[in-house]
N, C-alpha and C positions, 0 to 999 in steps of 0.2 A: 504494500500500500504506500503510495507516494503522497506527500503533502503538496497540495497545489496552493498557489498563492491567490488570494482573493483578487479579482480584477480591480476593485476599488482601492486596494491597499497601495501605498506608495512603494516604489522600488528602492528608495534611498531613505534610511532613517536618520533623524537628527543626531548630532554628535553626543548629546547628553543622554541618550537612551543606551543602556548597557545590555550586554548579553547576560543571560541567566548564569549566576555563579560568579560573576566578576564584581569588582568593587565599583561603587558609584562615585565617580570623581566629582561630579557637581555637588553632591551632598556633602562630601568631605571638605571641599573648598568652602562651601557656604557655612558649614559648622565652624571651621577655623575663623572665617570672617566674622561670624556672629560672636564668638568668644572674644576676639580682639576688639570688636565694636563695643561690647558690653564693658570690657575692662577700660577702654578709652573713655567712655562716657562716665563711668564711675570715678576714674581718676580726675577728669575734668570737674565733676561735681565736688569732689573732695578738695581740690585745689581752690575752687571758687569759694567753698564754704569756709576755708581757713584763711581767706584773704585778710579780714580784719586782724586776726591774731598775728599773722606775718607782718602786717604793717606796723602794729604796735611794738612788736619785738625788734624790728629793724630800726625804729627811731628811739628805742630805749625809753618808752613811756612808763610812768609810774603806775598807770592803771592797766598794765599788761595782764595781770591775773584776772581782773574783772572782765576784760575783753575775752580772755580765754574761756571763762565760765559762761559768758553769754553765747559764745560760739558753740560750746557743748550743749547748752540748753536748746539752742536753735536746731542743732543736729538731732537731738533725741526727741524733741517735742514737735518738730515740724512747724513751729510758729516763727514766721519770718521777721516778726518785730524784734526778736532778740538779736537776730543777725544784723538788722538795720541799726539797732541801738549799739551793738558792738562796733560796727563800722563807724558810726558817728563818734563814739568814744575814742576810737583809735585815731581819729583825725584831729581831736581837740587836745591841746596842751593844758595840763593841770599843774 
């Protein structure tokens, strides 16, 4: 018994379709891309979130500890007012 090709089927398959038993290259590439993208966005979020603390530390402010605590409160409570208060406090000289 021979397998006949359906006349409506294309004779050339796209490159992302793999044969049975082979590894899926597109899925592997997309999995690596997704992991790198999630790590990059997380790193960007963390760098942006610690901006007031780094600003206060760089300029040797007396209120550095208060800015650091406000940054941690903003990180764990997801209340952005703490981050804004820390940013304003990092910009003011006391």
